[in-house]
MIDOSE-1310 file (N, C-alpha, C; in nm, 2 decimals, decimal comma, always signed):
residues 120
iala	-0,36/+2,07/+0,93/-0,25/+1,99/+0,89/-0,12/+2,06/+0,87; -0,02/+2,00/+0,97/+0,10/+2,06/+0,93/+0,19/+1,99/+0,85; +0,26/+2,07/+0,77/+0,35/+2,01/+0,66/+0,50/+2,05/+0,67; +0,58/+1,96/+0,70/+0,73/+2,00/+0,70/+0,80/+1,95/+0,58
iegt	+0,86/+2,02/+0,50/+0,92/+1,98/+0,38/+1,08/+2,01/+0,40; +1,14/+1,89/+0,39/+1,28/+1,91/+0,42/+1,37/+1,98/+0,31; +1,33/+1,97/+0,19/+1,38/+2,02/+0,09/+1,47/+1,92/+0,00; +1,53/+1,98/-0,10/+1,61/+1,88/-0,20/+1,73/+1,86/-0,14
vagn	+1,78/+1,73/-0,12/+1,89/+1,70/-0,07/+1,97/+1,58/-0,15; +2,09/+1,58/-0,16/+2,16/+1,50/-0,24/+2,17/+1,38/-0,17; +2,17/+1,24/-0,23/+2,13/+1,12/-0,15/+2,24/+1,09/-0,05; +2,38/+1,13/-0,08/+2,48/+1,10/+0,00/+2,48/+1,18/+0,13
slgq	+2,41/+1,30/+0,14/+2,39/+1,37/+0,25/+2,31/+1,31/+0,35; +2,21/+1,20/+0,32/+2,13/+1,18/+0,39/+2,18/+1,07/+0,51; +2,33/+1,05/+0,50/+2,38/+0,95/+0,59/+2,36/+0,80/+0,58; +2,44/+0,73/+0,65/+2,42/+0,59/+0,66/+2,30/+0,54/+0,73
dlse	+2,26/+0,60/+0,84/+2,18/+0,56/+0,94/+2,02/+0,58/+0,88; +1,97/+0,49/+0,84/+1,84/+0,49/+0,77/+1,74/+0,52/+0,89; +1,75/+0,48/+1,02/+1,66/+0,52/+1,12/+1,64/+0,66/+1,15; +1,77/+0,72/+1,13/+1,77/+0,86/+1,14/+1,67/+0,93/+1,05
lksr	+1,68/+0,88/+0,92/+1,62/+0,93/+0,81/+1,45/+0,92/+0,84; +1,41/+0,80/+0,91/+1,29/+0,79/+0,94/+1,24/+0,89/+1,04; +1,31/+0,94/+1,15/+1,28/+1,03/+1,24/+1,27/+1,17/+1,16; +1,33/+1,17/+1,06/+1,32/+1,32/+0,97/+1,20/+1,34/+0,88
cdvl	+1,14/+1,23/+0,83/+1,05/+1,24/+0,73/+0,93/+1,11/+0,74; +0,81/+1,15/+0,69/+0,71/+1,06/+0,69/+0,70/+1,01/+0,54; +0,73/+1,09/+0,45/+0,72/+1,06/+0,30/+0,87/+1,08/+0,22; +0,92/+0,99/+0,15/+1,05/+1,02/+0,09/+1,01/+1,02/-0,06
lvsc	+1,03/+1,14/-0,12/+1,03/+1,13/-0,29/+1,18/+1,12/-0,34; +1,17/+1,03/-0,42/+1,33/+1,00/-0,47/+1,34/+1,02/-0,62; +1,43/+1,10/-0,67/+1,44/+1,14/-0,81/+1,58/+1,08/-0,85; +1,62/+0,98/-0,94/+1,73/+0,95/-0,96/+1,74/+0,89/-1,11
ssfg	+1,87/+0,88/-1,15/+1,88/+0,81/-1,28/+2,00/+0,72/-1,28; +2,04/+0,66/-1,37/+2,14/+0,55/-1,39/+2,23/+0,61/-1,49; +2,37/+0,56/-1,49/+2,45/+0,60/-1,60/+2,57/+0,50/-1,60; +2,63/+0,50/-1,73/+2,74/+0,39/-1,73/+2,68/+0,26/-1,75
egdp	+2,72/+0,18/-1,68/+2,66/+0,03/-1,66/+2,56/+0,01/-1,56; +2,47/+0,12/-1,55/+2,37/+0,11/-1,44/+2,40/+0,16/-1,31; +2,51/+0,24/-1,31/+2,54/+0,26/-1,18/+2,49/+0,40/-1,14; +2,47/+0,42/-1,01/+2,41/+0,53/-0,94/+2,49/+0,66/-0,97
psny	+2,43/+0,79/-0,97/+2,51/+0,91/-0,97/+2,60/+0,89/-0,86; +2,70/+0,99/-0,88/+2,79/+1,00/-0,75/+2,74/+1,05/-0,64; +2,64/+1,13/-0,64/+2,58/+1,21/-0,53/+2,47/+1,11/-0,45; +2,48/+1,00/-0,49/+2,38/+0,91/-0,47/+2,40/+0,76/-0,41
nhfl	+2,55/+0,74/-0,45/+2,58/+0,58/-0,41/+2,59/+0,56/-0,28; +2,62/+0,67/-0,18/+2,64/+0,61/-0,04/+2,49/+0,58/+0,00; +2,39/+0,65/-0,02/+2,24/+0,63/+0,00/+2,21/+0,48/-0,03; +2,23/+0,45/-0,17/+2,19/+0,34/-0,21/+2,28/+0,23/-0,16
laly	+2,39/+0,24/-0,12/+2,49/+0,12/-0,04/+2,40/+0,11/+0,10; +2,36/+0,22/+0,17/+2,30/+0,21/+0,30/+2,15/+0,13/+0,29; +2,09/+0,15/+0,16/+1,98/+0,09/+0,15/+1,98/-0,07/+0,14; +2,09/-0,07/+0,04/+2,13/-0,23/+0,02/+2,19/-0,30/+0,15
raae	+2,25/-0,24/+0,21/+2,33/-0,32/+0,35/+2,20/-0,33/+0,44; +2,11/-0,23/+0,45/+1,99/-0,26/+0,55/+1,89/-0,37/+0,48; +1,88/-0,38/+0,38/+1,80/-0,48/+0,31/+1,84/-0,63/+0,33; +1,98/-0,64/+0,32/+2,05/-0,75/+0,33/+2,06/-0,78/+0,47
aggs	+2,05/-0,70/+0,57/+2,05/-0,74/+0,72/+1,91/-0,77/+0,75; +1,80/-0,75/+0,67/+1,68/-0,81/+0,71/+1,59/-0,72/+0,78; +1,64/-0,61/+0,84/+1,55/-0,53/+0,92/+1,46/-0,44/+0,83; +1,38/-0,35/+0,92/+1,28/-0,26/+0,85/+1,31/-0,12/+0,90
pleg	+1,42/-0,07/+0,89/+1,45/+0,07/+0,94/+1,37/+0,19/+0,89; +1,30/+0,14/+0,78/+1,19/+0,27/+0,74/+1,06/+0,22/+0,73; +1,03/+0,13/+0,84/+0,88/+0,11/+0,86/+0,82/+0,23/+0,90; +0,70/+0,24/+0,84/+0,63/+0,36/+0,85/+0,65/+0,49/+0,77
vqha	+0,75/+0,46/+0,69/+0,78/+0,57/+0,60/+0,70/+0,53/+0,47; +0,66/+0,64/+0,38/+0,63/+0,61/+0,24/+0,71/+0,66/+0,14; +0,72/+0,62/+0,02/+0,81/+0,65/-0,07/+0,74/+0,64/-0,23; +0,81/+0,72/-0,30/+0,77/+0,74/-0,44/+0,91/+0,76/-0,52
vlgy	+0,93/+0,70/-0,63/+1,06/+0,70/-0,70/+1,02/+0,75/-0,83; +1,10/+0,87/-0,86/+1,10/+0,90/-1,04/+1,22/+0,88/-1,08; +1,22/+0,81/-1,20/+1,35/+0,75/-1,26/+1,38/+0,82/-1,38; +1,48/+0,87/-1,41/+1,53/+0,92/-1,55/+1,61/+0,84/-1,62
gasv	+1,62/+0,84/-1,75/+1,70/+0,74/-1,83/+1,68/+0,76/-1,97; +1,74/+0,66/-2,05/+1,75/+0,67/-2,19/+1,72/+0,51/-2,22; +1,62/+0,47/-2,28/+1,59/+0,32/-2,32/+1,69/+0,28/-2,41; +1,78/+0,35/-2,48/+1,88/+0,31/-2,56/+2,00/+0,23/-2,51
yetf	+2,00/+0,24/-2,36/+2,10/+0,17/-2,30/+2,03/+0,05/-2,23; +2,12/-0,05/-2,24/+2,07/-0,18/-2,18/+2,04/-0,18/-2,01; +2,09/-0,09/-1,94/+2,08/-0,08/-1,82/+1,97/+0,04/-1,78; +1,90/+0,06/-1,86/+1,77/+0,17/-1,86/+1,71/+0,15/-1,72
qncp	+1,71/+0,24/-1,63/+1,63/+0,26/-1,50/+1,69/+0,16/-1,40; +1,80/+0,11/-1,41/+1,85/+0,02/-1,30/+1,86/+0,07/-1,17; +1,91/+0,20/-1,16/+1,92/+0,25/-1,01/+1,77/+0,29/-0,95; +1,69/+0,35/-1,05/+1,57/+0,36/-0,99/+1,48/+0,27/-0,96
rltd	+1,48/+0,16/-1,03/+1,42/+0,01/-1,00/+1,48/-0,05/-0,87; +1,62/-0,03/-0,87/+1,67/-0,10/-0,75/+1,64/-0,02/-0,62; +1,63/+0,11/-0,63/+1,59/+0,20/-0,50/+1,46/+0,17/-0,47; +1,38/+0,15/-0,56/+1,23/+0,13/-0,52/+1,22/-0,02/-0,46
klle	+1,29/-0,11/-0,51/+1,29/-0,24/-0,45/+1,35/-0,24/-0,30; +1,46/-0,17/-0,29/+1,54/-0,18/-0,19/+1,46/-0,09/-0,06; +1,38/+0,02/-0,11/+1,31/+0,11/+0,00/+1,19/+0,02/+0,04; +1,13/-0,08/-0,05/+1,03/-0,17/+0,01/+1,09/-0,25/+0,09
scgs	+1,19/-0,33/+0,07/+1,26/-0,44/+0,15/+1,31/-0,37/+0,26; +1,32/-0,24/+0,30/+1,36/-0,16/+0,43/+1,24/-0,14/+0,51; +1,12/-0,18/+0,45/+1,00/-0,14/+0,53/+0,93/-0,01/+0,50; +0,97/+0,05/+0,40/+0,89/+0,15/+0,32/+0,77/+0,12/+0,27
rrla	+0,66/+0,19/+0,24/+0,56/+0,17/+0,19/+0,55/+0,26/+0,04; +0,53/+0,19/-0,06/+0,52/+0,26/-0,18/+0,40/+0,35/-0,19; +0,42/+0,47/-0,20/+0,30/+0,58/-0,20/+0,23/+0,60/-0,32; +0,32/+0,59/-0,44/+0,29/+0,59/-0,58/+0,38/+0,50/-0,67
qrve	+0,30/+0,45/-0,76/+0,37/+0,35/-0,85/+0,50/+0,45/-0,93; +0,62/+0,37/-0,93/+0,73/+0,43/-0,98/+0,71/+0,50/-1,13; +0,75/+0,62/-1,16/+0,74/+0,67/-1,29/+0,90/+0,66/-1,35; +0,90/+0,62/-1,48/+1,00/+0,61/-1,56/+1,02/+0,70/-1,68
ldeg	+1,10/+0,81/-1,67/+1,09/+0,90/-1,78/+1,22/+0,86/-1,88; +1,17/+0,84/-1,99/+1,28/+0,80/-2,11/+1,29/+0,93/-2,19; +1,43/+0,97/-2,20/+1,47/+1,08/-2,28/+1,45/+1,06/-2,43; +1,44/+0,94/-2,46/+1,43/+0,90/-2,60/+1,29/+0,89/-2,64
sedd	+1,19/+0,89/-2,55/+1,05/+0,88/-2,59/+1,00/+0,96/-2,65; +0,88/+0,95/-2,72/+0,81/+1,06/-2,79/+0,70/+1,11/-2,70; +0,68/+1,03/-2,57/+0,58/+1,08/-2,48/+0,62/+1,22/-2,43; +0,53/+1,29/-2,40/+0,56/+1,42/-2,32/+0,58/+1,40/-2,18
pvvr	+0,71/+1,43/-2,14/+0,74/+1,42/-2,00/+0,64/+1,49/-1,89; +0,59/+1,60/-1,95/+0,50/+1,65/-1,84/+0,37/+1,59/-1,82; +0,31/+1,53/-1,92/+0,20/+1,44/-1,91/+0,24/+1,32/-1,82; +0,35/+1,25/-1,85/+0,41/+1,15/-1,76/+0,41/+1,20/-1,61
lkgf	+0,48/+1,31/-1,59/+0,49/+1,37/-1,45/+0,35/+1,39/-1,39; +0,26/+1,41/-1,45/+0,12/+1,45/-1,39/+0,06/+1,33/-1,35; +0,10/+1,22/-1,40/+0,07/+1,08/-1,34/+0,13/+1,04/-1,22; +0,24/+1,11/-1,20/+0,32/+1,08/-1,06/+0,24/+1,15/-0,95
């Protein structure tokens, strides 16, 4: 079995063409957070916009790709996990298949994050 790992990239560096992403990977592991009023991180907003536009267009540019989303946040905020949840939904709307259930880490939780990550 051959395994190629692209490495860690900022969401904005993935470009606006999701079909190009499909040709680069079979599995997409996304780690993101929300800040402010549920906004995406600045190095992620272009990718999120590309997902949104593709989902609105009704195509399936990520058909055949699998994804998993790891969300970071603090539940003291009303917009807790907005961006990770939206990302998970949009990836599925774009044709990607969920490889694993989304994991939501809460910095204000008493849970051990290492234990939560093992479930991912």
